[in-house]
N, C-alpha and C positions, 0 to 999 in steps of 0.2 A: 579377428574382427567381421560380423554380420555385414549384410547389406546395410546402408544409410549410415552404421556407425552408430547408432545410438548406446552400445554397450560390451565392455570389453569382460567378457565371460559373466559374471553376474554382476559387475559395479557399473554401476548407469552414470556414463561422463557427464552427465547434466543435470545431477543430482544437485537439491538445495538446501538438502536435510541438516537442521539444526544452521542455518543461515536466518537472521533476520530480516524483513523487511518492510519499509512503511512506501506505500504510494498515496503522495497527494491530487488534490482536486479536483478527482474526478470518481464518483461511484458508478457510473453506467459509462457504458461505449468503451472506448478503446482503456480507459481504466481500468473496468471491472475485468477488461478480458484479462489487462498484465495481471490483476489482482489470483486471478483464476492459474491462470498457466503458471506464475508464482508458487501458488499452493500445491498443483498439479508436481509440482517438481521438489516438494517437499519444505519450502519455505513455511514459517509461521509469518505470518502476514498481518499488517496493520495498517488501514487507508481511514479516508475522512472524506466527510461532502459536508458541504451545507446543507443538508436537511435529515433531518433523525428517517423521516417518514423513507426515503430515498434511502438512507442507508439499511433504516430494520431491513425491506425487503430485499436486500443486497443480500446484507447476513443471512436473513432467513434460506433463501435459494441456496445459498453456496453451503449454508449447513445441511439444505436436504440434498446436494452430491453428494455430502460426505465431509464437507471440508471443515475440521474442526477446530484448524488452527489459525481461522480469520479471524482478527475483532476491527474493530471499526468506533470514532467516535462523530461528534459534530465538530468541524472548525470551517472557518471562513481564510483560508489561508493567505488574501489582503489585508488581515487587521495582525497586528503583529502581536497582542498579546493574545489572540486567538493560536498563533503557529506558538508561541512560547509554551501555551497551555498545552497542545497537543504534543510539541518535543518532551515535553515533562511523563506525560503519560505514557510515551514512546518508551524514555528511557525508565519508566517504572516497570511496563510489560516487558522489557528486554532487558533488563541488567543493564542498564547502560550498554549495551553492545547490540549496533545497526551495523547490519550488514552492506542493506543495497538501498536505493533511494532514490524512488521515481516521481519524479515532479512535474505533475502534468497543471497550467493553467490557461484555459481560455480566456481570452481577451473580452471583454464585454462593457458597458459603461457604467458598471456597477464599480469598477476595478481604479484606482486612482493612482496613479506615478508617486514610488516610494520614495518618500525624500531621503536624502542622503543620511539620514543621520540613524535613518533604520536601516540601511542595508549592511552594517557592521554584525 
């Protein structure tokens, strides 16, 4: 094994080829960095943002960098209906198979406490 231990022969032990990932909550900052890192490792990634403009900018930027396995949709994860719509879209995109979930949610005044009936 070489220095850093990144690979054994031609096999990269950090490969996520064939894996699917959903990153929710942010399409900028740490969320964007996580999406890009997962894509660099070979995962097919779906992300979401409350802003269509922000999402389009990020996806276009990733496409320019050669990341063609990143998709996205608009979703406010504080809304149960929008979360359900997101999960339907992800299930369809990934043929029902989600391997990695990264949930990033920032607290702000727009987020209301989720009633216990919605926590299931």
